[in-house]
All heavy atoms as a GROMACS GRO file, in nm:
protein
  573
    1MET      N    1  -0.003  -0.787   1.291
    1MET     CA    2  -0.012  -0.915   1.354
    1MET      C    3  -0.147  -0.980   1.324
    1MET      O    4  -0.156  -1.102   1.316
    1MET     CB    5   0.009  -0.902   1.504
    1MET     CG    6   0.154  -0.874   1.534
    1MET     SD    7   0.203  -0.855   1.704
    1MET     CE    8   0.143  -0.987   1.794
    2ALA      N    9  -0.248  -0.898   1.306
    2ALA     CA   10  -0.380  -0.954   1.279
    2ALA      C   11  -0.381  -1.025   1.144
    2ALA      O   12  -0.454  -1.122   1.124
    2ALA     CB   13  -0.486  -0.846   1.283
    3TRP      N   14  -0.300  -0.979   1.048
    3TRP     CA   15  -0.297  -1.042   0.916
    3TRP      C   16  -0.250  -1.187   0.927
    3TRP      O   17  -0.292  -1.272   0.850
    3TRP     CB   18  -0.207  -0.963   0.822
    3TRP     CG   19  -0.202  -1.019   0.684
    3TRP    CD1   20  -0.094  -1.075   0.623
    3TRP    CD2   21  -0.309  -1.027   0.589
    3TRP    NE1   22  -0.127  -1.117   0.497
    3TRP    CE2   23  -0.258  -1.088   0.474
    3TRP    CE3   24  -0.442  -0.989   0.591
    3TRP    CZ2   25  -0.336  -1.111   0.361
    3TRP    CZ3   26  -0.520  -1.013   0.479
    3TRP    CH2   27  -0.466  -1.073   0.366
    4ALA      N   28  -0.166  -1.217   1.022
    4ALA     CA   29  -0.115  -1.353   1.040
    4ALA      C   30  -0.217  -1.442   1.111
    4ALA      O   31  -0.199  -1.563   1.119
    4ALA     CB   32   0.014  -1.350   1.120
    5HIS      N   33  -0.322  -1.384   1.162
    5HIS     CA   34  -0.426  -1.460   1.231
    5HIS      C   35  -0.493  -1.555   1.133
    5HIS      O   36  -0.521  -1.520   1.018
    5HIS     CB   37  -0.530  -1.362   1.289
    5HIS     CG   38  -0.620  -1.425   1.389
    5HIS    ND1   39  -0.727  -1.503   1.352
    5HIS    CD2   40  -0.620  -1.421   1.524
    5HIS    CE1   41  -0.790  -1.544   1.461
    5HIS    NE2   42  -0.727  -1.495   1.567
    6PRO      N   43  -0.520  -1.679   1.172
    6PRO     CA   44  -0.576  -1.777   1.078
    6PRO      C   45  -0.715  -1.741   1.025
    6PRO      O   46  -0.756  -1.792   0.922
    6PRO     CB   47  -0.582  -1.907   1.160
    6PRO     CG   48  -0.568  -1.867   1.302
    6PRO     CD   49  -0.498  -1.735   1.304
    7TYR      N   50  -0.787  -1.650   1.090
    7TYR     CA   51  -0.921  -1.614   1.044
    7TYR      C   52  -0.924  -1.482   0.968
    7TYR      O   53  -1.031  -1.437   0.928
    7TYR     CB   54  -1.018  -1.609   1.162
    7TYR     CG   55  -1.030  -1.743   1.230
    7TYR    CD1   56  -0.976  -1.762   1.356
    7TYR    CD2   57  -1.092  -1.850   1.167
    7TYR    CE1   58  -0.984  -1.885   1.418
    7TYR    CE2   59  -1.101  -1.973   1.228
    7TYR     CZ   60  -1.047  -1.991   1.354
    7TYR     OH   61  -1.056  -2.112   1.415
    8ALA      N   62  -0.809  -1.420   0.948
    8ALA     CA   63  -0.803  -1.293   0.876
    8ALA      C   64  -0.783  -1.322   0.727
    8ALA      O   65  -0.672  -1.338   0.680
    8ALA     CB   66  -0.691  -1.206   0.930
    9ASP      N   67  -0.895  -1.328   0.655
    9ASP     CA   68  -0.889  -1.357   0.512
    9ASP      C   69  -0.876  -1.232   0.427
    9ASP      O   70  -0.859  -1.241   0.306
    9ASP     CB   71  -1.014  -1.434   0.468
    9ASP     CG   72  -1.022  -1.571   0.533
    9ASP    OD1   73  -0.916  -1.629   0.563
    9ASP    OD2   74  -1.134  -1.619   0.553
   10SER      N   75  -0.890  -1.115   0.486
   10SER     CA   76  -0.882  -0.990   0.412
   10SER      C   77  -0.826  -0.882   0.504
   10SER      O   78  -0.816  -0.900   0.625
   10SER     CB   79  -1.021  -0.947   0.363
   10SER     OG   80  -1.103  -0.914   0.474
   11TRP      N   81  -0.790  -0.768   0.446
   11TRP     CA   82  -0.740  -0.658   0.528
   11TRP      C   83  -0.852  -0.604   0.617
   11TRP      O   84  -0.826  -0.558   0.729
   11TRP     CB   85  -0.683  -0.548   0.440
   11TRP     CG   86  -0.553  -0.589   0.379
   11TRP    CD1   87  -0.528  -0.615   0.247
   11TRP    CD2   88  -0.430  -0.614   0.448
   11TRP    NE1   89  -0.397  -0.653   0.232
   11TRP    CE2   90  -0.335  -0.653   0.352
   11TRP    CE3   91  -0.392  -0.607   0.582
   11TRP    CZ2   92  -0.204  -0.685   0.387
   11TRP    CZ3   93  -0.261  -0.638   0.616
   11TRP    CH2   94  -0.169  -0.676   0.519
   12THR      N   95  -0.976  -0.609   0.569
   12THR     CA   96  -1.088  -0.565   0.651
   12THR      C   97  -1.102  -0.653   0.775
   12THR      O   98  -1.119  -0.603   0.887
   12THR     CB   99  -1.219  -0.567   0.570
   12THR    OG1  100  -1.204  -0.479   0.458
   12THR    CG2  101  -1.338  -0.526   0.653
   13GLU      N  102  -1.092  -0.783   0.756
   13GLU     CA  103  -1.103  -0.875   0.868
   13GLU      C  104  -0.985  -0.858   0.964
   13GLU      O  105  -1.001  -0.864   1.086
   13GLU     CB  106  -1.112  -1.019   0.819
   13GLU     CG  107  -1.146  -1.118   0.927
   13GLU     CD  108  -1.278  -1.090   0.997
   13GLU    OE1  109  -1.371  -1.038   0.935
   13GLU    OE2  110  -1.287  -1.121   1.118
   14ALA      N  111  -0.866  -0.834   0.911
   14ALA     CA  112  -0.749  -0.812   0.996
   14ALA      C  113  -0.769  -0.685   1.080
   14ALA      O  114  -0.738  -0.683   1.199
   14ALA     CB  115  -0.623  -0.799   0.912
   15ALA      N  116  -0.825  -0.580   1.019
   15ALA     CA  117  -0.852  -0.457   1.092
   15ALA      C  118  -0.957  -0.480   1.199
   15ALA      O  119  -0.947  -0.427   1.310
   15ALA     CB  120  -0.897  -0.347   0.995
   16ARG      N  121  -1.057  -0.559   1.168
   16ARG     CA  122  -1.162  -0.592   1.266
   16ARG      C  123  -1.101  -0.666   1.386
   16ARG      O  124  -1.128  -0.634   1.501
   16ARG     CB  125  -1.272  -0.675   1.201
   16ARG     CG  126  -1.390  -0.704   1.292
   16ARG     CD  127  -1.503  -0.776   1.220
   16ARG     NE  128  -1.570  -0.684   1.127
   16ARG     CZ  129  -1.563  -0.692   0.993
   16ARG    NH1  130  -1.494  -0.788   0.936
   16ARG    NH2  131  -1.626  -0.606   0.918
   17LEU      N  132  -1.016  -0.763   1.359
   17LEU     CA  133  -0.952  -0.840   1.466
   17LEU      C  134  -0.858  -0.753   1.549
   17LEU      O  135  -0.837  -0.779   1.667
   17LEU     CB  136  -0.876  -0.959   1.407
   17LEU     CG  137  -0.964  -1.071   1.350
   17LEU    CD1  138  -0.880  -1.168   1.269
   17LEU    CD2  139  -1.037  -1.142   1.462
   18ALA      N  140  -0.802  -0.650   1.486
   18ALA     CA  141  -0.711  -0.560   1.558
   18ALA      C  142  -0.787  -0.454   1.637
   18ALA      O  143  -0.727  -0.378   1.714
   18ALA     CB  144  -0.616  -0.492   1.459
   19GLY      N  145  -0.919  -0.447   1.619
   19GLY     CA  146  -1.000  -0.354   1.695
   19GLY      C  147  -1.018  -0.217   1.634
   19GLY      O  148  -1.047  -0.121   1.704
   20ALA      N  149  -1.003  -0.205   1.502
   20ALA     CA  150  -1.020  -0.076   1.435
   20ALA      C  151  -1.165  -0.029   1.449
   20ALA      O  152  -1.258  -0.108   1.444
   20ALA     CB  153  -0.983  -0.087   1.288
   21ALA      N  154  -1.183   0.102   1.465
   21ALA     CA  155  -1.316   0.160   1.480
   21ALA      C  156  -1.398   0.142   1.352
   21ALA      O  157  -1.518   0.115   1.357
   21ALA     CB  158  -1.306   0.307   1.515
   22ASP      N  159  -1.334   0.158   1.236
   22ASP     CA  160  -1.400   0.140   1.106
   22ASP      C  161  -1.314   0.043   1.025
   22ASP      O  162  -1.230   0.083   0.945
   22ASP     CB  163  -1.412   0.274   1.034
   22ASP     CG  164  -1.488   0.265   0.903
   22ASP    OD1  165  -1.529   0.154   0.864
   22ASP    OD2  166  -1.507   0.370   0.838
   23PRO      N  167  -1.332  -0.087   1.047
   23PRO     CA  168  -1.244  -0.186   0.986
   23PRO      C  169  -1.242  -0.184   0.834
   23PRO      O  170  -1.138  -0.207   0.773
   23PRO     CB  171  -1.294  -0.320   1.038
   23PRO     CG  172  -1.413  -0.294   1.120
   23PRO     CD  173  -1.433  -0.148   1.131
   24GLU      N  174  -1.355  -0.155   0.771
   24GLU     CA  175  -1.358  -0.153   0.625
   24GLU      C  176  -1.269  -0.042   0.570
   24GLU      O  177  -1.188  -0.064   0.480
   24GLU     CB  178  -1.502  -0.137   0.576
   24GLU     CG  179  -1.515  -0.169   0.430
   24GLU     CD  180  -1.660  -0.187   0.390
   24GLU    OE1  181  -1.735  -0.253   0.463
   24GLU    OE2  182  -1.696  -0.132   0.285
   25ALA      N  183  -1.283   0.079   0.622
   25ALA     CA  184  -1.201   0.192   0.576
   25ALA      C  185  -1.054   0.170   0.612
   25ALA      O  186  -0.966   0.196   0.529
   25ALA     CB  187  -1.252   0.322   0.638
   26PHE      N  188  -1.028   0.124   0.733
   26PHE     CA  189  -0.890   0.104   0.775
   26PHE      C  190  -0.823  -0.005   0.692
   26PHE      O  191  -0.709   0.010   0.649
   26PHE     CB  192  -0.884   0.070   0.924
   26PHE     CG  193  -0.745   0.073   0.979
   26PHE    CD1  194  -0.683   0.192   1.008
   26PHE    CD2  195  -0.676  -0.045   1.001
   26PHE    CE1  196  -0.555   0.196   1.059
   26PHE    CE2  197  -0.548  -0.043   1.051
   26PHE     CZ  198  -0.487   0.077   1.080
   27GLY      N  199  -0.894  -0.115   0.670
   27GLY     CA  200  -0.838  -0.224   0.589
   27GLY      C  201  -0.805  -0.180   0.448
   27GLY      O  202  -0.700  -0.215   0.393
   28GLU      N  203  -0.893  -0.099   0.389
   28GLU     CA  204  -0.868  -0.048   0.254
   28GLU      C  205  -0.748   0.046   0.252
   28GLU      O  206  -0.666   0.044   0.162
   28GLU     CB  207  -0.992   0.024   0.200
   28GLU     CG  208  -0.975   0.084   0.064
   28GLU     CD  209  -0.945  -0.016  -0.046
   28GLU    OE1  210  -0.967  -0.138  -0.027
   28GLU    OE2  211  -0.898   0.026  -0.153
   29ARG      N  212  -0.736   0.130   0.355
   29ARG     CA  213  -0.623   0.222   0.364
   29ARG      C  214  -0.492   0.145   0.375
   29ARG      O  215  -0.392   0.178   0.309
   29ARG     CB  216  -0.642   0.316   0.483
   29ARG     CG  217  -0.557   0.439   0.472
   29ARG     CD  218  -0.600   0.546   0.569
   29ARG     NE  219  -0.549   0.515   0.702
   29ARG     CZ  220  -0.618   0.524   0.813
   29ARG    NH1  221  -0.742   0.564   0.811
   29ARG    NH2  222  -0.564   0.494   0.928
   30VAL      N  223  -0.491   0.040   0.455
   30VAL     CA  224  -0.370  -0.042   0.471
   30VAL      C  225  -0.337  -0.111   0.338
   30VAL      O  226  -0.221  -0.112   0.296
   30VAL     CB  227  -0.389  -0.147   0.583
   30VAL    CG1  228  -0.278  -0.251   0.580
   30VAL    CG2  229  -0.396  -0.079   0.719
   31ARG      N  230  -0.438  -0.165   0.271
   31ARG     CA  231  -0.415  -0.233   0.144
   31ARG      C  232  -0.353  -0.138   0.041
   31ARG      O  233  -0.255  -0.172  -0.026
   31ARG     CB  234  -0.547  -0.290   0.090
   31ARG     CG  235  -0.530  -0.374  -0.036
   31ARG     CD  236  -0.662  -0.398  -0.106
   31ARG     NE  237  -0.718  -0.277  -0.162
   31ARG     CZ  238  -0.677  -0.219  -0.275
   31ARG    NH1  239  -0.576  -0.271  -0.343
   31ARG    NH2  240  -0.734  -0.109  -0.319
   32ARG      N  241  -0.409  -0.016   0.029
   32ARG     CA  242  -0.355   0.080  -0.067
   32ARG      C  243  -0.213   0.123  -0.032
   32ARG      O  244  -0.128   0.135  -0.121
   32ARG     CB  245  -0.444   0.203  -0.076
   32ARG     CG  246  -0.571   0.179  -0.156
   32ARG     CD  247  -0.652   0.302  -0.165
   32ARG     NE  248  -0.681   0.343  -0.028
   32ARG     CZ  249  -0.741   0.455   0.007
   32ARG    NH1  250  -0.778   0.540  -0.083
   32ARG    NH2  251  -0.762   0.483   0.133
   33LYS      N  252  -0.187   0.143   0.097
   33LYS     CA  253  -0.053   0.186   0.137
   33LYS      C  254   0.050   0.077   0.107
   33LYS      O  255   0.159   0.106   0.056
   33LYS     CB  256  -0.050   0.220   0.286
   33LYS     CG  257   0.087   0.269   0.329
   33LYS     CD  258   0.088   0.326   0.467
   33LYS     CE  259   0.225   0.385   0.494
   33LYS     NZ  260   0.225   0.471   0.610
   34LEU      N  261   0.018  -0.047   0.139
   34LEU     CA  262   0.113  -0.155   0.111
   34LEU      C  263   0.135  -0.174  -0.038
   34LEU      O  264   0.246  -0.202  -0.082
   34LEU     CB  265   0.066  -0.285   0.176
   34LEU     CG  266   0.073  -0.283   0.329
   34LEU    CD1  267   0.014  -0.411   0.386
   34LEU    CD2  268   0.216  -0.264   0.376
   35LYS      N  269   0.030  -0.155  -0.118
   35LYS     CA  270   0.045  -0.163  -0.264
   35LYS      C  271   0.138  -0.052  -0.312
   35LYS      O  272   0.228  -0.076  -0.393
   35LYS     CB  273  -0.092  -0.150  -0.330
   35LYS     CG  274  -0.089  -0.137  -0.479
   35LYS     CD  275  -0.133  -0.262  -0.546
   35LYS     CE  276  -0.141  -0.247  -0.695
   35LYS     NZ  277  -0.013  -0.250  -0.760
   36ARG      N  278   0.117   0.070  -0.262
   36ARG     CA  279   0.200   0.184  -0.300
   36ARG      C  280   0.346   0.161  -0.260
   36ARG      O  281   0.438   0.184  -0.338
   36ARG     CB  282   0.145   0.312  -0.237
   36ARG     CG  283   0.218   0.437  -0.278
   36ARG     CD  284   0.152   0.563  -0.224
   36ARG     NE  285   0.151   0.567  -0.078
   36ARG     CZ  286   0.044   0.558  -0.002
   36ARG    NH1  287  -0.075   0.544  -0.057
   36ARG    NH2  288   0.053   0.562   0.130
   37LEU      N  289   0.368   0.112  -0.138
   37LEU     CA  290   0.505   0.086  -0.093
   37LEU      C  291   0.571  -0.026  -0.174
   37LEU      O  292   0.690  -0.020  -0.205
   37LEU     CB  293   0.506   0.051   0.056
   37LEU     CG  294   0.472   0.165   0.151
   37LEU    CD1  295   0.464   0.115   0.293
   37LEU    CD2  296   0.572   0.278   0.138
   38GLY      N  297   0.494  -0.127  -0.211
   38GLY     CA  298   0.546  -0.234  -0.295
   38GLY      C  299   0.587  -0.184  -0.433
   38GLY      O  300   0.692  -0.220  -0.486
   39ASP      N  301   0.504  -0.096  -0.491
   39ASP     CA  302   0.537  -0.038  -0.621
   39ASP      C  303   0.662   0.048  -0.611
   39ASP      O  304   0.749   0.044  -0.699
   39ASP     CB  305   0.421   0.047  -0.673
   39ASP     CG  306   0.300  -0.034  -0.713
   39ASP    OD1  307   0.314  -0.158  -0.733
   39ASP    OD2  308   0.190   0.025  -0.725
   40ARG      N  309   0.673   0.125  -0.503
   40ARG     CA  310   0.791   0.210  -0.483
   40ARG      C  311   0.917   0.124  -0.469
   40ARG      O  312   1.021   0.155  -0.527
   40ARG     CB  313   0.772   0.296  -0.358
   40ARG     CG  314   0.887   0.392  -0.335
   40ARG     CD  315   0.869   0.471  -0.208
   40ARG     NE  316   0.749   0.551  -0.215
   40ARG     CZ  317   0.700   0.619  -0.111
   40ARG    NH1  318   0.759   0.613   0.005
   40ARG    NH2  319   0.592   0.691  -0.125
   41TYR      N  320   0.908   0.016  -0.394
   41TYR     CA  321   1.021  -0.074  -0.376
   41TYR      C  322   1.064  -0.132  -0.512
   41TYR      O  323   1.183  -0.136  -0.544
   41TYR     CB  324   0.985  -0.187  -0.280
   41TYR     CG  325   1.093  -0.292  -0.271
   41TYR    CD1  326   1.202  -0.273  -0.187
   41TYR    CD2  327   1.087  -0.407  -0.348
   41TYR    CE1  328   1.303  -0.367  -0.181
   41TYR    CE2  329   1.187  -0.501  -0.341
   41TYR     CZ  330   1.295  -0.481  -0.257
   41TYR     OH  331   1.394  -0.575  -0.253
   42THR      N  332   0.967  -0.175  -0.591
   42THR     CA  333   0.996  -0.232  -0.723
   42THR      C  334   1.067  -0.131  -0.811
   42THR      O  335   1.166  -0.163  -0.878
   42THR     CB  336   0.867  -0.281  -0.790
   42THR    OG1  337   0.807  -0.379  -0.706
   42THR    CG2  338   0.894  -0.340  -0.927
   43GLN      N  339   1.019  -0.007  -0.812
   43GLN     CA  340   1.081   0.098  -0.893
   43GLN      C  341   1.223   0.128  -0.847
   43GLN      O  342   1.314   0.140  -0.930
   43GLN     CB  343   0.999   0.226  -0.888
   43GLN     CG  344   0.869   0.216  -0.963
   43GLN     CD  345   0.787   0.341  -0.948
   43GLN    OE1  346   0.792   0.408  -0.845
   43GLN    NE2  347   0.711   0.372  -1.050
   44ARG      N  348   1.244   0.137  -0.719
   44ARG     CA  349   1.378   0.168  -0.668
   44ARG      C  350   1.475   0.054  -0.692
   44ARG      O  351   1.591   0.077  -0.728
   44ARG     CB  352   1.371   0.203  -0.521
   44ARG     CG  353   1.307   0.337  -0.496
   44ARG     CD  354   1.298   0.370  -0.351
   44ARG     NE  355   1.241   0.503  -0.334
   44ARG     CZ  356   1.211   0.556  -0.219
   44ARG    NH1  357   1.232   0.488  -0.107
   44ARG    NH2  358   1.159   0.676  -0.212
   45ALA      N  359   1.429  -0.068  -0.675
   45ALA     CA  360   1.516  -0.183  -0.700
   45ALA      C  361   1.554  -0.188  -0.848
   45ALA      O  362   1.669  -0.216  -0.882
   45ALA     CB  363   1.446  -0.312  -0.659
   46ALA      N  364   1.459  -0.158  -0.935
   46ALA     CA  365   1.488  -0.159  -1.078
   46ALA      C  366   1.586  -0.047  -1.114
   46ALA      O  367   1.674  -0.066  -1.198
   46ALA     CB  368   1.359  -0.142  -1.158
   47ALA      N  369   1.573   0.069  -1.049
   47ALA     CA  370   1.664   0.180  -1.077
   47ALA      C  371   1.806   0.145  -1.038
   47ALA      O  372   1.902   0.178  -1.108
   47ALA     CB  373   1.618   0.305  -1.002
   48VAL      N  374   1.822   0.075  -0.927
   48VAL     CA  375   1.955   0.034  -0.882
   48VAL      C  376   2.016  -0.063  -0.982
   48VAL      O  377   2.135  -0.057  -1.012
   48VAL     CB  378   1.947  -0.031  -0.742
   48VAL    CG1  379   2.077  -0.101  -0.708
   48VAL    CG2  380   1.913   0.073  -0.638
   49LEU      N  381   1.934  -0.151  -1.037
   49LEU     CA  382   1.982  -0.250  -1.133
   49LEU      C  383   1.989  -0.195  -1.276
   49LEU      O  384   2.038  -0.262  -1.365
   49LEU     CB  385   1.891  -0.373  -1.130
   49LEU     CG  386   1.889  -0.448  -0.998
   49LEU    CD1  387   1.784  -0.557  -1.002
   49LEU    CD2  388   2.026  -0.506  -0.966
   50GLY      N  389   1.939  -0.072  -1.296
   50GLY     CA  390   1.942  -0.011  -1.429
   50GLY      C  391   1.846  -0.074  -1.526
   50GLY      O  392   1.872  -0.080  -1.645
   51ARG      N  393   1.734  -0.121  -1.476
   51ARG     CA  394   1.634  -0.186  -1.563
   51ARG      C  395   1.506  -0.104  -1.565
   51ARG      O  396   1.471  -0.040  -1.468
   51ARG     CB  397   1.600  -0.325  -1.510
   51ARG     CG  398   1.716  -0.418  -1.509
   51ARG     CD  399   1.673  -0.552  -1.457
   51ARG     NE  400   1.789  -0.641  -1.446
   51ARG     CZ  401   1.791  -0.749  -1.375
   51ARG    NH1  402   1.685  -0.787  -1.307
   51ARG    NH2  403   1.898  -0.825  -1.370
   52ALA      N  404   1.437  -0.112  -1.675
   52ALA     CA  405   1.304  -0.051  -1.684
   52ALA      C  406   1.204  -0.145  -1.620
   52ALA      O  407   1.217  -0.267  -1.627
   52ALA     CB  408   1.268  -0.025  -1.829
   53VAL      N  409   1.103  -0.088  -1.558
   53VAL     CA  410   0.999  -0.167  -1.493
   53VAL      C  411   0.866  -0.135  -1.558
   53VAL      O  412   0.832  -0.019  -1.577
   53VAL     CB  413   0.991  -0.134  -1.342
   53VAL    CG1  414   0.876  -0.206  -1.278
   53VAL    CG2  415   1.120  -0.170  -1.275
   54VAL      N  416   0.792  -0.237  -1.593
   54VAL     CA  417   0.658  -0.218  -1.645
   54VAL      C  418   0.562  -0.250  -1.531
   54VAL      O  419   0.554  -0.364  -1.485
   54VAL     CB  420   0.630  -0.311  -1.766
   54VAL    CG1  421   0.488  -0.293  -1.814
   54VAL    CG2  422   0.731  -0.283  -1.876
   55LEU      N  423   0.494  -0.146  -1.484
   55LEU     CA  424   0.401  -0.162  -1.373
   55LEU      C  425   0.260  -0.186  -1.428
   55LEU      O  426   0.226  -0.139  -1.536
   55LEU     CB  427   0.401  -0.038  -1.284
   55LEU     CG  428   0.532  -0.010  -1.213
   55LEU    CD1  429   0.524   0.124  -1.141
   55LEU    CD2  430   0.564  -0.120  -1.114
   56PRO      N  431   0.178  -0.255  -1.352
   56PRO     CA  432   0.040  -0.278  -1.395
   56PRO      C  433  -0.039  -0.148  -1.397
   56PRO      O  434  -0.002  -0.052  -1.329
   56PRO     CB  435  -0.015  -0.374  -1.290
   56PRO     CG  436   0.073  -0.358  -1.172
   56PRO     CD  437   0.207  -0.317  -1.225
   57PRO      N  438  -0.147  -0.141  -1.474
   57PRO     CA  439  -0.229  -0.021  -1.478
   57PRO      C  440  -0.276   0.016  -1.338
   57PRO      O  441  -0.312  -0.069  -1.258
   57PRO     CB  442  -0.349  -0.061  -1.564
   57PRO     CG  443  -0.301  -0.178  -1.644
   57PRO     CD  444  -0.198  -0.247  -1.561
   58GLY      N  445  -0.272   0.144  -1.308
   58GLY     CA  446  -0.316   0.192  -1.177
   58GLY      C  447  -0.209   0.189  -1.070
   58GLY      O  448  -0.232   0.230  -0.958
   59ALA      N  449  -0.091   0.141  -1.103
   59ALA     CA  450   0.017   0.135  -1.004
   59ALA      C  451   0.070   0.275  -0.978
   59ALA      O  452   0.073   0.360  -1.067
   59ALA     CB  453   0.130   0.046  -1.054
   60ALA      N  454   0.110   0.300  -0.856
   60ALA     CA  455   0.165   0.430  -0.818
   60ALA      C  456   0.301   0.449  -0.881
   60ALA      O  457   0.380   0.355  -0.890
   60ALA     CB  458   0.175   0.441  -0.667
   61VAL      N  459   0.330   0.570  -0.926
   61VAL     CA  460   0.459   0.602  -0.983
   61VAL      C  461   0.529   0.695  -0.886
   61VAL      O  462   0.468   0.787  -0.831
   61VAL     CB  463   0.443   0.670  -1.121
   61VAL    CG1  464   0.577   0.710  -1.178
   61VAL    CG2  465   0.370   0.577  -1.217
   62LEU      N  466   0.658   0.673  -0.861
   62LEU     CA  467   0.733   0.755  -0.766
   62LEU      C  468   0.714   0.902  -0.796
   62LEU      O  469   0.727   0.946  -0.910
   62LEU     CB  470   0.881   0.722  -0.775
   62LEU     CG  471   0.934   0.621  -0.677
   62LEU    CD1  472   1.080   0.594  -0.702
   62LEU    CD2  473   0.911   0.661  -0.536
   63GLY      N  474   0.684   0.978  -0.694
   63GLY     CA  475   0.667   1.121  -0.710
   63GLY      C  476   0.530   1.161  -0.759
   63GLY      O  477   0.501   1.278  -0.776
   64MET      N  478   0.443   1.065  -0.787
   64MET     CA  479   0.311   1.096  -0.840
   64MET      C  480   0.205   1.023  -0.759
   64MET      O  481   0.121   0.954  -0.812
   64MET     CB  482   0.302   1.057  -0.987
   64MET     CG  483   0.404   1.127  -1.074
   64MET     SD  484   0.382   1.094  -1.246
   64MET     CE  485   0.246   1.204  -1.281
   65GLU      N  486   0.210   1.041  -0.626
   65GLU     CA  487   0.114   0.976  -0.539
   65GLU      C  488  -0.024   1.033  -0.563
   65GLU      O  489  -0.041   1.133  -0.630
   65GLU     CB  490   0.154   0.993  -0.392
   65GLU     CG  491   0.269   0.905  -0.350
   65GLU     CD  492   0.405   0.966  -0.381
   65GLU    OE1  493   0.409   1.084  -0.420
   65GLU    OE2  494   0.505   0.897  -0.366
   66GLU      N  495  -0.124   0.971  -0.502
   66GLU     CA  496  -0.263   1.011  -0.519
   66GLU      C  497  -0.287   1.155  -0.478
   66GLU      O  498  -0.363   1.226  -0.541
   66GLU     CB  499  -0.354   0.919  -0.438
   66GLU     CG  500  -0.361   0.780  -0.494
   66GLU     CD  501  -0.450   0.690  -0.409
   66GLU    OE1  502  -0.535   0.742  -0.336
   66GLU    OE2  503  -0.432   0.570  -0.417
   67SER      N  504  -0.225   1.200  -0.372
   67SER     CA  505  -0.248   1.336  -0.323
   67SER      C  506  -0.172   1.435  -0.409
   67SER      O  507  -0.055   1.418  -0.439
   67SER     CB  508  -0.200   1.348  -0.178
   67SER     OG  509  -0.210   1.481  -0.136
   68SER      N  510  -0.240   1.541  -0.451
   68SER     CA  511  -0.173   1.640  -0.535
   68SER      C  512  -0.115   1.754  -0.452
   68SER      O  513  -0.038   1.833  -0.502
   68SER     CB  514  -0.271   1.697  -0.638
   68SER     OG  515  -0.380   1.757  -0.571
   69SER      N  516  -0.151   1.765  -0.324
   69SER     CA  517  -0.098   1.871  -0.241
   69SER      C  518   0.025   1.823  -0.164
   69SER      O  519   0.027   1.710  -0.117
   69SER     CB  520  -0.204   1.921  -0.144
   69SER     OG  521  -0.233   1.822  -0.049
   70PRO      N  522   0.125   1.907  -0.150
   70PRO     CA  523   0.246   1.866  -0.076
   70PRO      C  524   0.217   1.832   0.069
   70PRO      O  525   0.285   1.750   0.127
   70PRO     CB  526   0.338   1.989  -0.084
   70PRO     CG  527   0.281   2.077  -0.189
   70PRO     CD  528   0.137   2.040  -0.204
   71GLN      N  529   0.112   1.893   0.130
   71GLN     CA  530   0.081   1.864   0.269
   71GLN      C  531   0.028   1.723   0.284
   71GLN      O  532   0.036   1.665   0.391
   71GLN     CB  533  -0.025   1.962   0.323
   71GLN     CG  534   0.023   2.104   0.333
   71GLN     CD  535   0.014   2.179   0.200
   71GLN    OE1  536  -0.047   2.130   0.106
   71GLN    NE2  537   0.075   2.295   0.192
   72GLY      N  538  -0.030   1.664   0.178
   72GLY     CA  539  -0.089   1.531   0.186
   72GLY      C  540   0.013   1.420   0.173
   72GLY      O  541  -0.018   1.304   0.194
   73ARG      N  542   0.135   1.454   0.138
   73ARG     CA  543   0.237   1.350   0.119
   73ARG      C  544   0.317   1.329   0.245
   73ARG      O  545   0.354   1.422   0.314
   73ARG     CB  546   0.331   1.390   0.006
   73ARG     CG  547   0.258   1.392  -0.127
   73ARG     CD  548   0.347   1.436  -0.238
   73ARG     NE  549   0.464   1.353  -0.244
   73ARG     CZ  550   0.567   1.379  -0.322
   73ARG    NH1  551   0.567   1.485  -0.397
   73ARG    NH2  552   0.672   1.300  -0.324
   74ARG      N  553   0.344   1.203   0.275
   74ARG     CA  554   0.428   1.168   0.390
   74ARG      C  555   0.544   1.084   0.342
   74ARG      O  556   0.530   1.002   0.254
   74ARG     CB  557   0.350   1.086   0.492
   74ARG     CG  558   0.242   1.162   0.557
   74ARG     CD  559   0.180   1.075   0.661
   74ARG     NE  560   0.056   1.134   0.707
   74ARG     CZ  561  -0.031   1.070   0.779
   74ARG    NH1  562  -0.011   0.946   0.814
   74ARG    NH2  563  -0.141   1.130   0.817
   75HIS      N  564   0.658   1.104   0.404
   75HIS     CA  565   0.775   1.023   0.368
   75HIS      C  566   0.834   0.962   0.491
   75HIS      O  567   0.826   1.003   0.597
   75HIS     CB  568   0.881   1.105   0.296
   75HIS     CG  569   0.832   1.159   0.164
   75HIS    ND1  570   0.827   1.081   0.051
   75HIS    CD2  571   0.783   1.277   0.129
   75HIS    CE1  572   0.781   1.154  -0.048
   75HIS    NE2  573   0.753   1.274  -0.003
   0.00000   0.00000   0.00000
């Protein structure tokens, strides 16, 4: 909800408005998660349509998240 606030120009500012203890870290975590989920959505939608997807450099690839340990992954 803070992102919809007229003064939230960044994820850090949205986290600050929401009362996060460390708005810079929290805002960055939210930004990365939403980017990862967006990439996953794009890949799955393309798979359903039977199309190849060219993702930008640094984009997350399904099954190859940043964490290399199985305990670090959440679904």
